[in-house]
C-alpha positions in Angstrom: -2.2 15.8 -11.1 -1.9 12.8 -8.8 1.7 11.9 -7.8 2.8 8.9 -5.9 6.4 8.2 -5.0 7.4 5.3 -2.9 10.4 4.9 -0.6 11.7 2.6 2.0 13.2 -0.2 -0.1 15.4 -2.6 1.8 16.9 -6.0 2.3 16.1 -7.6 5.6 16.3 -11.0 7.3 13.4 -13.1 8.2 11.6 -11.7 11.2 12.7 -8.2 10.5 10.5 -5.1 10.0 10.3 -2.3 7.4 8.2 0.8 6.9 7.4 1.8 3.4 6.3 5.3 2.5 4.4 6.7 -0.4 4.5 10.5 -0.8 1.0 11.3 -2.1 0.1 14.7 -3.6 -2.1 16.3 -6.2 -5.5 15.2 -4.8 -7.9 15.6 -1.9 -7.6 12.7 0.5 -11.3 12.7 1.5 -12.2 12.0 -2.1 -9.8 9.1 -2.6 -9.1 5.6 -1.3 -5.6 4.2 -1.5 -3.9 0.8 -1.4 -0.6 -1.0 -1.3 0.2 -3.8 -3.8 3.0 -6.2 -4.1 4.3 -8.4 -6.9 6.8 -11.2 -6.0 9.0 -13.1 -8.3 6.9 -15.0 -10.8 3.7 -14.0 -9.0 0.8 -11.8 -9.9 0.1 -8.5 -8.3 -1.5 -8.8 -4.9 -3.4 -6.1 -3.1 -2.1 -6.4 0.5 -3.9 -3.5 2.2 -6.2 -0.6 1.4 -7.5 2.5 3.3 -10.7 4.2 2.7 -11.3 8.0 2.7 -12.7 7.8 6.2 -9.7 5.8 7.4 -11.2 2.4 7.4 -8.8 -0.4 6.4 -8.8 -3.8 4.8 -6.1 -6.4 4.6 -5.3 -9.5 2.7 -5.5 -12.7 4.8 -1.8 -13.3 4.0 -0.7 -10.1 5.9 -3.4 -9.7 8.5 -1.8 -8.9 11.9 1.6 -8.2 10.4 1.0 -5.2 8.0 -0.5 -1.9 9.0 -1.6 0.7 6.5 -1.9 4.4 7.5 -2.2 7.8 6.0 -0.6 10.9 7.5 -2.5 13.7 5.9 -0.3 16.4 7.5 2.8 14.7 6.0 0.9 13.8 2.8 2.3 10.3 3.1 0.8 6.8 3.0 2.6 4.2 5.1 2.9 0.5 5.2 4.4 -0.9 8.4 5.5 -4.5 8.0 6.5 -6.8 10.8 7.7 -10.4 11.1 8.9 -10.5 7.4 9.3 -13.8 5.6 10.8 -14.6 2.2 7.3 -14.9 0.9 7.0 -11.1 1.4 9.8 -10.4 -1.1 8.6 -8.3 -4.0 8.0 -4.9 -5.6 5.7 -2.9 -3.4 3.6 -0.1 -5.0 1.0 2.3 -3.8 -2.1 3.3 -5.7 -4.9 5.8 -5.5 -8.3 6.1 -6.9 -10.9 8.8 -6.8 -14.0 7.6 -5.0 -17.2 7.8 -7.1 -20.1 9.7 -5.6 -22.1 6.6 -4.9 -19.2 4.8 -3.2 -19.3 4.8 0.6 -16.5 6.7 2.4 -15.7 3.6 4.5 -15.1 1.4 1.4 -11.8 0.7 -0.3 -10.5 -1.8 -2.8 -7.5 -4.2 -3.0 -8.1 -5.0 -6.7 -5.5 -3.6 -9.1 -8.1 -3.1 -11.8 -9.9 -0.5 -9.6 -6.9 1.9 -9.6 -5.7 4.3 -12.2 -2.9 6.1 -10.3 0.3 4.2 -9.4 3.7 4.9 -8.0 6.9 3.4 -9.5 7.4 0.9 -6.7 10.0 0.1 -4.1 11.7 -3.3 -3.7 11.6 -5.4 -0.5 13.9 -8.4 -0.3 13.7 -10.8 2.6 16.4 -13.4 3.2 16.1 -16.6 5.2 
């Protein structure tokens, strides 16, 4: 059974940094791709970064250069390192995982929420100006 548990919630000032973690267990990493999503106040859910089963990554334009997604297989943890935070980054951050279908390339991942069927409970990030 896939289990995803986020941590790293925090309140920071503009320009600060945070590292979010998602403890991921119950599945084989080489068969899955994973992603981080966020949902701000009165905003829809946005896929900010994803990582494919071969380690390839993809980022939303809004976070490119500031966010880094990584997977530590030894620690069984998915990370999201965030730098130069702004109030626009405020929101609930969730990790998600999806088993890759046999015809999907190992280098491919998705940032679309409709592609994922396993979700964590989320962790709150609040950025003040």
